[in-house]
C-alpha positions as CSV (number, residue, x, y, z in Angstrom):
1,M,24.1,28.5,-21.5
2,K,21.0,29.5,-22.1
3,T,19.9,26.3,-23.8
4,I,21.5,24.5,-20.9
5,I,19.9,26.4,-18.2
6,F,16.0,26.0,-19.9
7,L,16.4,22.5,-20.9
8,F,17.4,22.0,-16.4
9,L,14.2,24.0,-16.1
10,L,12.8,21.8,-17.9
11,S,13.7,19.0,-16.5
12,F,13.2,19.8,-12.8
13,A,9.5,21.0,-14.2
14,A,8.8,18.2,-15.2
15,K,10.0,15.8,-12.3
16,A,8.1,18.3,-10.3
17,Q,4.4,17.1,-12.2
18,V,4.7,13.2,-12.0
19,P,2.1,13.0,-8.8
20,F,3.8,12.2,-5.3
21,A,7.2,12.9,-6.7
22,A,7.9,15.1,-3.3
23,D,7.0,12.0,-1.1
24,I,9.7,10.2,-3.1
25,Q,12.0,12.5,-2.3
26,A,11.5,12.8,1.2
27,F,12.2,9.2,1.8
28,K,15.7,9.6,-0.5
29,K,16.2,12.4,2.3
30,A,15.2,10.2,4.7
31,D,17.5,7.0,3.5
32,S,19.9,9.8,3.2
33,I,20.5,10.5,6.4
34,H,20.2,6.9,7.9
35,F,19.5,4.0,6.0
36,P,17.1,1.7,7.4
37,G,19.0,-1.3,5.9
38,K,18.5,-4.5,3.5
39,N,16.5,-7.9,4.8
40,K,13.1,-6.3,6.5
41,I,9.6,-6.0,6.5
42,L,8.9,-3.2,3.8
43,F,5.1,-2.0,4.3
44,I,3.9,-0.2,0.8
45,G,1.1,1.6,-0.5
46,S,-1.6,4.2,0.6
47,S,-2.7,6.1,3.4
48,S,-3.5,3.7,5.5
49,F,0.1,2.4,5.7
50,T,0.8,6.4,5.8
51,F,-1.0,7.4,8.4
52,W,-0.2,4.4,11.3
53,K,2.5,5.9,13.1
54,S,2.4,3.2,15.6
55,L,3.1,0.4,13.2
56,P,7.2,-0.3,14.4
57,Q,5.7,-0.4,17.9
58,D,2.6,-2.1,17.6
59,F,5.3,-4.9,16.1
60,P,8.4,-4.7,18.1
61,E,9.6,-7.6,17.8
62,Y,9.4,-7.3,13.3
63,P,12.1,-5.2,11.8
64,I,9.9,-3.1,9.5
65,I,10.0,-0.3,6.9
66,N,7.3,2.2,6.3
67,R,7.1,3.5,2.8
68,A,3.6,4.0,1.8
69,F,2.6,7.4,0.4
70,G,-0.7,9.0,1.3
71,G,-3.3,9.5,-1.9
72,S,-1.2,6.4,-4.0
73,Q,-3.3,4.0,-6.4
74,L,-1.7,0.6,-7.8
75,L,-0.1,2.5,-11.1
76,D,1.9,5.1,-8.3
77,V,3.2,2.4,-6.6
78,L,4.4,1.1,-9.8
79,R,6.0,3.6,-10.9
80,F,7.9,4.6,-8.0
81,E,8.9,0.7,-7.2
82,K,12.3,0.6,-7.6
83,E,13.2,3.4,-5.1
84,V,9.7,2.1,-2.6
85,I,10.6,-1.5,-3.3
86,F,13.6,-1.9,-4.7
87,D,15.8,-0.4,-3.2
88,Y,15.3,-2.0,-0.1
89,Q,15.9,-5.7,-0.4
90,P,12.5,-6.6,1.8
91,K,12.3,-9.9,2.8
92,Q,8.9,-9.5,2.5
93,V,6.9,-6.6,1.6
94,V,2.9,-6.0,3.2
95,I,0.5,-3.7,0.4
96,Y,-2.3,-2.0,1.5
97,C,-3.1,-0.1,-2.0
98,G,-6.2,-0.5,-3.9
99,E,-9.3,1.3,-3.0
100,N,-7.6,4.9,-4.4
101,D,-8.1,4.0,-7.8
102,L,-11.7,2.7,-7.3
103,A,-12.4,6.3,-5.8
104,A,-10.5,8.1,-8.8
105,D,-12.3,7.1,-11.3
106,E,-16.0,5.0,-11.7
107,N,-15.2,3.2,-15.0
108,I,-12.5,1.8,-12.7
109,T,-13.3,-1.8,-11.3
110,G,-12.5,-4.2,-8.7
111,K,-10.8,-6.3,-12.0
112,T,-9.0,-3.2,-12.9
113,V,-7.5,-4.0,-9.1
114,F,-6.2,-6.8,-9.8
115,E,-5.3,-6.5,-12.8
116,R,-2.5,-3.4,-11.2
117,F,-2.1,-5.8,-8.5
118,K,-0.9,-8.8,-10.6
119,K,1.0,-6.4,-12.1
120,L,3.2,-5.0,-9.2
121,Y,2.8,-8.7,-8.1
122,A,4.6,-10.1,-11.2
123,D,7.4,-7.0,-11.0
124,I,8.5,-7.9,-7.3
125,R,8.4,-12.5,-8.0
126,R,10.8,-10.7,-11.2
127,R,13.2,-9.1,-8.5
128,L,12.8,-10.4,-5.7
129,P,11.7,-14.0,-6.3
130,A,12.4,-15.2,-2.7
131,V,10.9,-12.7,-0.8
132,S,7.2,-12.9,1.0
133,V,4.9,-11.3,0.0
134,V,1.4,-10.3,1.5
135,Y,-1.9,-7.8,-0.3
136,V,-3.8,-6.1,2.9
137,S,-7.5,-6.5,1.6
138,M,-9.7,-2.5,0.1
139,K,-11.9,-1.7,3.5
140,P,-14.8,-0.9,3.7
141,S,-14.8,2.5,4.5
142,P,-18.0,4.5,5.2
143,S,-17.2,7.5,3.4
144,R,-16.9,5.4,0.8
145,R,-19.4,3.0,0.3
146,H,-20.3,3.5,-3.2
147,L,-17.7,1.4,-4.2
148,R,-18.5,-0.9,-1.9
149,A,-19.3,-3.6,-4.9
150,K,-16.0,-3.3,-6.0
151,E,-13.8,-3.5,-3.5
152,E,-15.3,-6.9,-3.0
153,E,-14.9,-7.9,-6.6
154,G,-11.5,-6.6,-6.4
155,N,-10.7,-8.2,-2.6
156,K,-12.5,-11.7,-4.3
157,W,-9.5,-11.4,-7.3
158,I,-6.5,-11.1,-5.1
159,R,-7.5,-13.9,-2.6
160,L,-8.1,-16.6,-5.1
161,F,-5.1,-15.3,-7.2
162,L,-3.0,-15.2,-4.4
163,K,-4.0,-18.6,-2.7
164,K,-2.5,-20.5,-5.7
165,E,1.0,-18.5,-5.3
166,K,4.1,-20.2,-3.2
167,N,5.1,-17.6,0.0
168,A,2.4,-14.8,-0.4
169,A,-0.4,-14.6,2.4
170,F,-4.3,-12.9,2.0
171,V,-5.2,-10.6,4.5
172,D,-8.8,-9.9,4.7
173,V,-9.7,-7.0,7.0
174,F,-13.0,-6.1,5.3
175,H,-15.5,-8.3,6.7
176,L,-13.3,-7.9,9.8
177,M,-14.5,-4.5,10.6
178,L,-18.5,-5.3,9.6
179,R,-21.0,-5.2,12.0
180,K,-23.0,-7.7,12.3
181,N,-25.9,-6.2,9.9
182,G,-23.1,-5.9,7.6
183,Q,-22.1,-2.6,7.6
184,P,-18.8,-0.7,8.4
185,E,-17.7,-0.3,12.2
186,S,-17.7,3.5,12.7
187,E,-15.7,3.0,15.9
188,Y,-13.0,1.8,13.6
189,F,-12.5,5.1,11.8
190,L,-12.1,9.2,11.5
191,Q,-14.5,11.2,10.8
192,D,-13.8,11.4,8.1
193,S,-15.1,8.2,7.7
194,L,-12.1,6.7,5.5
195,H,-9.3,7.3,7.7
196,M,-8.4,4.6,10.8
197,N,-8.5,5.3,14.7
198,A,-6.5,3.5,17.4
199,K,-9.0,0.9,17.4
200,G,-9.4,0.2,13.3
201,Y,-5.4,-0.4,13.8
202,K,-5.6,-3.0,16.7
203,V,-7.9,-5.3,14.2
204,W,-5.3,-4.5,11.2
205,Q,-2.8,-5.5,13.9
206,E,-4.1,-8.9,15.0
207,A,-5.0,-9.7,11.5
208,I,-1.4,-8.8,9.9
209,K,0.9,-10.2,12.9
210,P,0.5,-14.2,12.2
211,K,1.5,-13.2,8.8
212,L,4.8,-11.7,9.0
213,I,7.9,-13.4,9.3
214,K,11.2,-13.5,11.8
């Protein structure tokens, strides 16, 4: 009996140590109360989507599900791809992720972000061959100016890759968020110079909407 209890506690502790496990459990709990349905437009990725609280209101004519979890990297989305993507059988997947990959490790390059995205894209294509995939470019956060070259590199690789793919699109918000002098427009960001305010999300809304399917 003691052995069973020990193994249970060990298993519980292991799960608790998995990054973002609590976020995934919160999604599961919400789904158990009210499952949002299948064949909808699924937004996944990191905090730029997590904090988009007006997302359903900004796209009222589209069936939106938001399963982004703040702070996540592409590796985290890959780890939980079943829970945040495939369980919903979406008709379209909109992705914002990659910025945190660069911020977490100075050895990560834009090409690394691309390779991670390509792995996620391949998994989606294998499981959901007919689904539409939209990647929203990494944004030019003022607090992460030191990552700008890597962000542009990653954006370039992903843009060129998706240009050759069917039923896929790249949304360039990076350049839409720059001033004429090439610097990030601070009016689009909160005081932390990382996350966006309503003005920033308005830019995203206008850029993403033409790519959504009804």
